[in-house]
N, C-alpha and C positions, 0 to 999 in steps of 0.2 A: 909206118909204125907209130904207135902212140908215144909222145914225148915222155921221158922219164924224169926222175928227181934231179934237181939242180936248179941253181938260182936263175940262170938265163932261160932254161927250159920252163921253169915255173912261171916266169914272166910271160913267156911265149904262150903258154896254155891259158893264162888269164886273158891275153889279147884275143886268142881264138874263142874262148868262152864269151867274151864281150861281143865279138862279131856275130856269133851264132845266136846269142840271147837277143841282140839288137834286131836281128832278122826276125826272130819269133815275135818280139815286141811290135815290130812294124806290121806284121801280118795280122796280129790281134787288134791293133789299134783301129784299123779301118772298120772292124766289126762293131765298134762301140762309140767311136768318137763323134759320128755325125747323127746319131739317133736323136740327140737333144736339139738338133738344128734342122730337123726335117722341114718344118714350115718355112724357115728362112731360105733354105736351099731351093725349095719348090718355087717360092716367089722370085728368087734371083734368076733362075734359069727358065722361068715362064712355064712351069708345069704345076701339077697338083701333088698333094701328099701321096696319093696312090702312085704317081709317076716316080717319086723319089723312093717309095717303098719298093717299087719294081727294080730300081737301080741297085738298091741294097741287096735285094734278093738275088738279082742276076749276078752280082759280084760273087756271092757264095756259091751260086749255081755253077758258074764257070769253073771255079776251083774244084767243086765236086766232080764235074764232068771230066776234067783233065788232070786231076791229082794222080791217078794211077798211071796213065801214060807218062806223066811228068817224072814219076819215080823210075820208070824204065828208061826214059831219056837220060837220066843221070847215070844209069848203069852203062849206057852206050857211049856217052861223051865224057864221063867222069863226074863225080859228085861235086867237086869244087867248081868245075867249069859250069855245071848246071846251076849251082848256087849263084855264081857271079852273073851269068847270063840272065837268070831270073831276076836278079837285083836290077840289072840295066833295063829290062822290059818293064819291071814294076816302077822304076823311076820315071820312065817315059810316060807311063799311065798316070802317075801322080802329077806330072807337069801338065799333061793334057787336061786333067780334071781341074787343076788350079785355074786354067785359062778358059774352061768350058763356057760358051755363051748360051747353050741350050741343052735340052735333055739328050738328044742324040750324041753330041760330043761328050757329055757327061757319061753316057753309057759306054762309049768307046774307051775313054780313059779309065774310069773307075771300075766299071763292070768287066770289060774285056781284057784290056792290057794288064791291069793290076791282077786280075784273076789268073791270067796265063803266067805272069811272073810268080805269083804265089804257088802255083802248081809245080813250078820247078824248084822253088826255094824250100818249101816245107818238107818234102820227102828227103831232100839232100841233107837237111839239118840232122835228121835222125842218124844217118850213116856217118856224117862228119863228126858227131860227138863220139861215136864208137871208134873212129880211126884216130882221134886226136887225144884220147885219154886212156890211161891204163885201166885195166878191168876193175880194180878196186875203187877207182875214182869216177867211174861212169854213172853210178846211181846219183851221186851228188850233182854231177854235171847235168844229167837229164832233169833233175829236180830244179836246178837254177834256171835252165832254159824254160821249163814249164812255168816257173815263177815269173819270168819276164813277160810271158803271155798274160798271166794274171794281173801283173802291174799295168799292162796296157788297158785291160778291161777296167781296172780300178780307176785309172786317171783319164781314160778316154772321154767320159761324159763331161768332166770338168774342163779338159783341154778344149773340147768342142764348144762348151759354153763360154769360156773366156774369149776364144778366138772370134766367135760369132758376135758376142756382145761388144767387144772393144775394137776388134779389127774386122775380119771377114773369115767365113768358113774356108775361103780359098787359101788362106795362109797355112791352114793345117796341111794341105796337100803340097804347098810349096816347102813347108818344113820337112815333109817326107822325102822330097828330092834331096835335100841337104843330108838327111839321115842315110839315104842310099849311098851317097858319095862317101860318107864316113865309113860305112860298112865295107865298101869296095876297097878302101885303103887298108882297113884292118884285115880283110880277107886274104891278103898276101901272105900272112903267117899261118894260114890253115894248111895242114897236111891233107892231101887228097886221100879219100877212101880207096883201098886196094880194089882194082878192077881186074877181074879174071877174064874169062872168055867174053868178048863183047857180044851180047845177044842182039838179034835182029828185033826190031819193034814189030809186035804182032798187030798189023794194021787192021785185020778183020776184028780182032778183039777190041782194039781201040775204038773203032767205029761203033761196034755193038754196045760197048759200055757207055760211051758218051751219048749216043742216041737214046739208049734206055733210060739213063738217069735224066737226061735233058727233057725228053718227052714227058716222063712222069711228073717232074716238077713243074714243067710248063703248064700241064693240066691243072695242077694245084694253084698256080699263079693266076689262072684265068677264072677260078671258081667264083670270085666275088663279082665278076662281070657276066659270066655265063650261067652261074648256078651250079651247085654240086651235083644234083640229080635231075630235078625239074628245071628245064631250060627257062631262063628269064625272057621277057618280051624282046623280040628281035635278036635273041642270041642264037647262034648256030646249034643245031642238034642233029641227031641221027637216030631213027627209029623211036622218036619221041623222047630220047634221053639226052641230057646235056653232053656236049663233046668232052667235058672234063672227065667223065667216067671212061670214055673211049681212049682218051690220051693216057690216063693212068693205067688202064689195062694194056695198052700197046707198050708203054714203058716197061711194065712188069714182064711182058712177053719177051721183049728184047733183052732184058737182064737175064732171064732164064736161058735164052739162046746164047748169050755171052758165056754163061757158066758151062753150058754144054760144049761150046766151042773150045773153051779153055781145057776142059777135061779131055777132049779129043787131041789137043796139042800135046798134053802130057803123055797120053797113051802112045803117041807117035814119037815121043822123046824129042819134041821141039820145045823151044822156050816160050812158055805162056806169059801173057800179060800179068795174070795173077794165078798162082797155083790153087786150084779149087780145094786141094787137100787142107789148106789153111782153115777152111770153113768147118772142118771136123775137129778143130782144136777148141775144146770147151772153154778154156780160159781166155783165149783170144776172142772168140765170138761173144763171150760174156762182157769183156771189156769194151768191144766195139759197140755192142748194143747199148750199154750204159752211156758211152760217149754220145751216141745218137740222141738218146733221150735228154741228156744233159744240155746239149746245144739246142735242141728243139725248145725246151723250156726257157733256157737262158736267153735266146734271141727273141722269143716271143715276149718275155718280160721286158727286154730292152726296147721293144717296139711299142708295147702297150703303155707302160708307165710314163715315158716322156710325152706321149700324146695326152694323157690325163693332165700332166703338170703344165705343159706348154699351150695346149689348145683349150681343154676344158677349164683350167684355172687361169690361163693367160699369163703364166710366168715367163720371164725372159729365159733365153738359153742358158745364161750363167746361173740363174737361180734354179733352173731345172737340173743342171749338172750338179749343183751343190746338194740338192735334195736326193739325188741318186747316190751320193758319196757314201752313206751308211752301207749300202750293198757292196760298194767297192772295198771299203775298209775290212769288213768281215770276210769277204772273198780272199783278199790278200793275206789276212792273218791266218785263216784256216789252211790255205795252200802252202804256206811257208812253215807255220808252227807245228802242224800235226806231224809231218815227217821228222822234224827236228826233235820234238820232245816225246814222240811216241813212235820210234822207228820200228818197233816190233808189233805194233797193233794189228789186229785182224783187218785186212783190206775189206772183207765182206761187211764187217760191222761198221766201218767208217762209211762205206758206200751206202749202206742201208740208212744210217743216221742222216747222211747228207741228203738222200732222196726224200726222207721224211721231212727234213727242214724245208726243202723246195715245196713239198706238198702243203705244209703248214703255212708257209709264207704266202702262197697263192690263195689259199682259203681265207686267211686272215685279211688279206688285201681285198679280196672279193667282198667280204662281209663289211669291211670298213668304208668302202666307196659309197658315197651318198651325194645327192645334188647339193646339199648344204655343207659337205665336208671340205676341209682345207688341205693344204699340202702336207700337214703334219701326219696325216693318217698313213702315209706310205712308209714312215720311218721304221717301225717295228717289223712290218712284213719284209721290207728290203733287207733288214739285218738278218732275218731268217733265211731269205733266198740267197744272200751272199754267203752265209755260212755253209749252206748246202752246196753251192757251186764250188767253193774253196775246198770242202771236204772231198768232193768227187775229183777235182783237179789234182789233189794231193796223192791219189792212189791210182787212177785209171791209166796214166801214161806208163807207170812202172808195170802194171798188170799186163798191158798189151805187148810192150817191148820184150819183156822177159818170157813171154809165152812161146817164143820161137828162137832158134839159133841166131847168133849174131849176124851170120851171113844174110839172113832174110830181114834184117832190121829195116832196111830202106823200103823193101816191098811192103812190110807191115806199116811203115810210116805213110806210104802213099794211100793204102787202104784206110788207115785210121783217119787221115785228114780228109779223104773223100767222104767218109761217114759223118764226120763232125760238120763239114760244110753242107752236106745233104740235110742233116738235122737242122742246121741253122736256116737253110732256105725254106724248108717245110714249116718250121716254127714261125718264122716271120709271115709267110703267106697264109698259114692256117689261122693264126691269131688275127691277121688283118681281115680275112674273108669272113670269119665268124663274127667279128666285131661289126663289120658293115651290115651283115645280114640281120643281126639283132637290132642294130641301130635303126635300120629301115623299118623293120616290123614294129618296133616300139613307137617310132615317130608317126607312122601312118595310123596306128591305132589311137594315139593321143589326138591327132588331128580329127579323125573320124568321130571320136567321142566328145569333142569339144563343141558345145552349142554356140559358142561365140564366133565360130568360123562358118561362113555361108556355105550352103550346099554346093554351089558351083565351084568354090575354091577347093572344097574337099575332093570333088570329082577330078579337078585339074591336077591336084597334088598326087592323087592316087595313080593317075596315068603317067605323069612326068617322073615320079620318084619310085615307081615300082621296081625299076632295075637297080636301084641302090641310092641311098641318101649319103652324100659326102660327109666326112667328119669335119664339121665346121665349128669355129669359135663363135661366140655371141656376136662379136663385132663383124665377122664375115657374113653371118646370116642376116644381121640387121641391115648391112649395106646392100645385100642382094635383094632383100624385101623392099627397101627404099627405092632401089632402081626399078623394081616391078610395080611401084605405086600402090602397095597394099595399105590398108588403113591401120591406124595405131592399135586397134583392138586385135586385128588379125596378126600383126607383128608381135604383140605381146604374147598371144596364144602360141605362136610358132616358136618363139624363144623359150617358153616354158616347156613345150614338147621336145625341143632340141636338147634342152638341159637334161631332162629325164632320159631321153633316148641315148645320149652319149654315155651316161652311166650304165644303162642296160647293155650297151654294146661292149663296154670295157669289162663288165662283169662276165658276159658270155665268153669273151676271149680268155679271161683268167680261169673260167671254169674248164675250158678245154685244155689249158696248160696244167691245171691241177689234175685233170683226168690222165694226162700224159705222165705226170710224175707218179701217180698211183699205179698206172700200168707198168712203169719201169720197175716197181718193187718186185714184180713177178719174175724178173730176169736177174735179180741180184744173187740168186743161188749159184750162178755160174762164176761168180767172183771167188777166188781162193780165200781160205780162212787164214792162211799164213803168208807172211811177206815173201814175195817171189825174189829169187836171187838171180844174178846175171848168169846166163848160159854161155858156154864157150862157143867158139866158131864151129 
């Protein structure tokens, strides 16, 4: 039962809220803290920016694949136990990451173990809030837990910048181990969510959902190396079409089979992994769709902007984090202040205005980027993007949770977190692949049209770089050209071409994010006009 009024019980609920909010904070922290340190992490573990991008994307991909089964696991073993086991697994992953000597170990700790831990923690938080707070206190509790996630996104870039500049990025993950230990101590005061009949895990559904989501996103991840439709040189293909297309189609087919299987389970009165009837809930699907687009744009921005600041402009990780702070400030302010001062505002209106702010921020930033521009050009766009993110965060959690009876809150929590992490995975991969494609095209065009570059060098560059030009700083490119023994005239021409190509790549990535924000506007009609109220069990 939820604790009631009373001094000791009030103190207990504050401890419970602190534990759950800290768990939410920790999960969100990993999604933003290391983006400002991509180049440093890549160099430290002996890989490339693309390798670290893959690790970031794989982390959210693992969560997306196993979030729904993680919610069912909580129903089987108890939400509190799932929460605590998830914390232990997550802590082991953080420790492994802190000590990682190379990319494979980094992937094991950061992407796999932390992803599995998060898949147990996040769905459990939704149910544990409901079981530890009286009905009238739950909206505020859900809001504070969501705010903790916003705080993590707000301070993540700065934490990563400070750690990388003055200590090491590894200390961030060591600090996460300490946080996990603190959460486990506080978690002793949590009252477990009531568990009725313990369902069996739908193994077929688990396999179909994980494979479907995994294969689809894997195809997206390989798009920068294989090509979206036309296969790149030496890239695998089938029937003359890049394997990316076939992976995405196979993933969609498996998701369709998953939904058909779940419908069959319901028809036979067996426990499904996800009740397909939830997809007929207009309010729920509207909230989930907007969550998807929010995280797609959000993580795309958090991938693109740090690259511009740290690689194109050569700012340190600390200065990069400080430049991203305007986004963090408006995100936090909107997420907390809108529910506080406008508790009865139309959710649909707030979501639409937030989406418009995302669109405006991406367009303004795309227009402001220039080869001669400085770091100051990101300030206004990031203020707008942060405002949009915070506005969406202030409404969407309440919209989805209130769309179903309380008994299904954990199931919705699993689906919601799967959707958000799927959006984050696709956002990062899509922005990265579009950026590299535009960068390559622009660089090769500049080289081809430059009369200062000898014909044999142009031919060699076209052959060697056709599969993709890496996103390099001036110092990295100059060092590579010196090692190759190129002349000063060719080096200067290549640096100029790279400078322009980086901007073209970043603009292309922002254009696709702006398009995603515009597309999201078509789905806002599914968001309710009035504030949803808590439903009974």
